[in-house]
N, C-alpha and C positions, 0 to 999 in steps of 0.2 A: 458495372465494369470494375474489375479488380484494380486497385491502385498500384501504380508503378512505384516500386521501392528499390532503387538501385543499391541501397545499403544492405538489403536483405536478399537480393536476388543475384546469385553468382552468374557470370556469363563466360562461356568458353570452358575448355578443359582445365584451366588453372584457376577458375573461379574469379577471374578479373571482373571488376565492376565497370559499368559504362561511364565514360568520362563526361564531365559537364559539357564539353564541346559537342559530343554526340547528341545530347539532349537538346542543346541549343539549335542544332540543325533539324532534328526531328520535329521540334515544336515551333519552328520559325513561323509557320503560317498562322499559328495561334496568336502569336504576338502581333503580327500584322493585322489580323482580323480584330483584335482587341483595340488597337490603335484606330482603325477605321471606325469602329463602333462609337468610341468616345468623341471622335471628331464630328461624326454625323450629328451628334447631340450638342455640339458646341462647347464641350467641357473646357478646352484650353482658354477660350475667350472668357468663359465664366469665372475662371480663376485669375484673370488678369489683375484684379485689384487686391488679391490676397487670398489666404486660405478660406475654405468653406467646409463645414461638416458634411458628412455623407448625406445627411437628410436635407441640408440646405442645397447641396449640389443637385440632388435628385429633384427637389421641388422646382428649382429654377430651370432645369433641363427637361422636365417632363418625363423623367425616367423613374424606375423603381430603385429605392435606396439599397436593398440587399444585393441584387445583381450588379448594380453600378459599383458598389464597394468592392465586390470580388474582382471585377475587371480592372478597377483602378489599382488594386493591390498588385496585380500582375504587372502593370505598367510601372508601378513603383519599383519593382524588382529590376526593371530594365532601365531605370534611372531617368525616366521622363517626368515623373511626379514624385512628391514627397508625402509621407503620411506622418502626422503628428501623434504624440502620445494620447491626445484627446480624440483621436479618430478622424480628425480633419485632414483634408487634402490640399496640397499646394503644387504649383508648377516647380519642377527642378530646373536648374540652369539649362540642361539639355532639352527640356520641353518648351522653353520660352519661344522658340522659333515656330512652334505650332500655332501660336496666336496669329490672328489675321491683321493685327494693327501694329506690328513691329517691323522696323527696317530689316530686310533680308528674310522676311517670313518664308518658311518652307511649308506652309499649310497646303498650298495648291499641289506642291510636289508630293507631299505625304498622302493626300487624297488620291492622286493618280497612282502612286506606287502601291496603294492598298485597294485599288479598284478591282472589280471582278475581271476587267480586261487582263490585268496582271495575273490574277489567280488562275483563270482558265488557261492562259497561255503557259503558265508554269506547269499546270497539270498535264499539258501535252508534250512536255519535254521528252518523255519516254518515246513517243512517236517520232520526235525530231531526231533522236539518236539513231533510229532505224531508217528514216527516210531522208534526213537532211533538210526537211522543210521547216519553216518557222512554226513554232508552237501556236502562235496566234492564228495563222492561216488554217491549221488543222482544227482549231477550236471554233472558228467563226466562218470558215469557208471562203473568206476573201482576204486579200493582203491588208496589212495594218493601215496604211495610209488611205487606201480605197474605203475602208470602213469609216475612218475619221471624216473623209470628205462627204460621206453619205449621212453621217450623224452629227449634226451641227453642235449639239450639246457636248458630245464626247470630244469633238474637235476643240471646243473651247476649254475643256478640262485639260487636254494635252497642251494647248498653247500656254495656258496659265501655269502649268507645271514646268514647262521649259523656261518660261520667264522667271518663275520662282527659283529654279535651280541655278540660274545664272545671276540671281540677285544677291548671292551669298559671297560676292567678292571675286568670282571667276573673271568677269569682264574687266574689272579693275586690275586683277593680277596680269591679265594678258597685256593690257595697255601699259602697265608699269614695266613689264619684262621685255617688251619689244619696242624699239625706237622707230616710230613712224616718221615720214618726212614732214617738213613744215608746210608744204603746199601740195596741191593736186586733188584728185578725185578718188575716193574710196568707194568701191562697189561691194556691198554686203550681199553675197549670193545666198539665197534661201536663208535670209537673215531674220526670219520670224517677225517679231514686233519691234526689232531695232535696238535691243538693249546694248549689244556690242557696238554698233555703229554710233549710237548716242554717246557712249563712253569715249570712243576715239575722237569724235568731233568736239566733245567737251574739253578734252585735254589738248587737242591740237587745233586752235582756232583758225589756222590758215587752211585747213582742209575742208572740202565739200564732200557730200556723200549721196549715194543712191542706195535705197533699201529695195531689194528685189526678192519677191516671194509670190506665193499664190495670192490672187487679188483679195480673197476674203481674209487672208492673214495680214497683209500690209494695211488693210483698211482699219485694223485695230492697233496701229503703230503707237509707239510711246515716245515720239520725237518732238512733241509740241512744247519743248522747253524754250524759254525766251532767249537763252544764250545760243541756241542752235538756229534761230529764226533766219530764213533765207539761205541756209547752207545745205539743204537736203531736199530730195524728192523721193517719192515712192514709184515703183513700177511693178505691175503684176505680170506674171507669166509662168512658163514651165521651164524649169532648169534643164530638162532633158532636150529641149528644142533650141533655145537661144537665151542669152543673157545680155544685159545692156553693154554696149560697146564704149570704148573710149576711156575706160578707167585707168588710173595709174597703179592702183593696188586693188586686188580682189581678195575678199575674205570668204572663207568657207569653213564656218565653225560648226562642229558637231554634226556634219552632214555625211561625209564619206563613210563613217562607221555605221550608218544606217543601211548601206547598200552593198550588194555583191560586187566583185571585181568588175564584172561586165558593165553593171550600171554605173560604177564609179568612173569607168573609162568614158561612158556617154556624158556624164556631168563634166568631167575635166575637158572633154572634147568641145563641149559648148563654150566653156570659158576660153579655151585656146583659140577658137574661131573668132572670139570677140576681142582678142588682145594682140598687141604688136609685140615683136621680139623685145625682150628686156623688161616687159611688164611683170611686176611682182604678184605672186599668188601666195597667200598665207593660209595653209591648211591647219586649222586649230582643232586638234583632237587629242585624245590620249594616245601615247606612244608606248607600246609594250616593250619591255626589255627583250633582247633577242636571245638571252641565255637562260630563260626560265626563272629569273629572279622574281620573287613575289612583288605584285604591283596591285594597287587598288582597282585598276581597270579590268582585272581578270574577272571580277564579279560582273562588271558592266558587259563584258564579252558574252557572258551567259544570258544576260538580259537581251542582248541583240539576237541570240539564238531563239529566245522565247518569242520575240515580237516581230523580227524582221529577217531579211536575208543578209544583213550586214554582220560586221565583226570589228573588233579592235585589231590594230595592226602594229607591227614593228616598223622601225625606221626603214629597214631594207624593203619591206613590203610597200610602204609609201613611195619609196624611191622608184620601185618597179612601175607602179601605176603612173607616177608623174612622167617618167621617161617615155613610157609608151604613149603618152598623151601630148608630147611636145614640150615638156617642161624639164628643167634641170634643178635637182634638189641642191640648195646651197648649204643649208644648215638646219639644225633642230634646236630651238631655243626653249629650255624648260621654264615653267612658271611655278609659283608656290601652290597652284591648284592641280587638279587631276590632269589638265590638258597641257600640251606643249604647242609651240608654234613651229610648224614645218614650213620653212621659207623656201620657195622655188621661184624660178623666173622662166618666162616663155623664151624658147630658143627658135 
């Protein structure tokens, strides 16, 4: 194959050269595949104690030194690793979170985002533009969550990734940005393994909590901390059917963006049936600007198109869903993270 040489190959009638941004987009899948490959062989953990030569790294990982060195150099260019003058490799600051043994590790998230589920769903985006269907469903023939329910290992990969992505300070940012009451019961709807609920209960010792999600998910909860003892319980069920009643505040974090408007109305309807007027609902999701201003969640919106029938929404779009479900939007509280807290109350 002829080598691409943008410096020597004019493009267009005026001989313009392709920009670095164009090449970054064109070869983005190569970088993701390279990252997945080195993680499969445990390279970030092998570099935890310091630099290793290419030969040492290959011997310890059971790989071939030549191919490994070439892939590592690509990731050096992306700022995840460093290469010394002696040919040795080390973790760069940006790559430290790829280790499995550091606080806030993003290893599980990176594994999921570079998994073949992502790749095949992305390849189906052209069909999504024509049909409006999620790329995942085109590629696999079943909806995303149905696939995860049938494949226990893939479901665990997903749960670990979500836990990983919320361990980088998102939950802490939410709890620092929003003032919870000093007492009452917090119901975390579709709360996964309980990372956010644990953060809320840890900061507000007068609160009790209920973690609600699929039975197999809450069985892997992360709430066994001594300071939370006796202040929480888990409940398994289907968010589309019914949720626990009697809560004072309901949390719905990173859920509505997974679903179509019709499905969001079903979820919100379940919550409204369980709540008394005045009960607070906190929808914790990215909130897109309504004027087209650039926002990090624009990329996540495309991921939603790849995997699900969901989407990222503006404040006005959230308000419409809430109003139609029997809630009143009170305010939107930004956080230092990607998400905001959309506060509503039952009417």
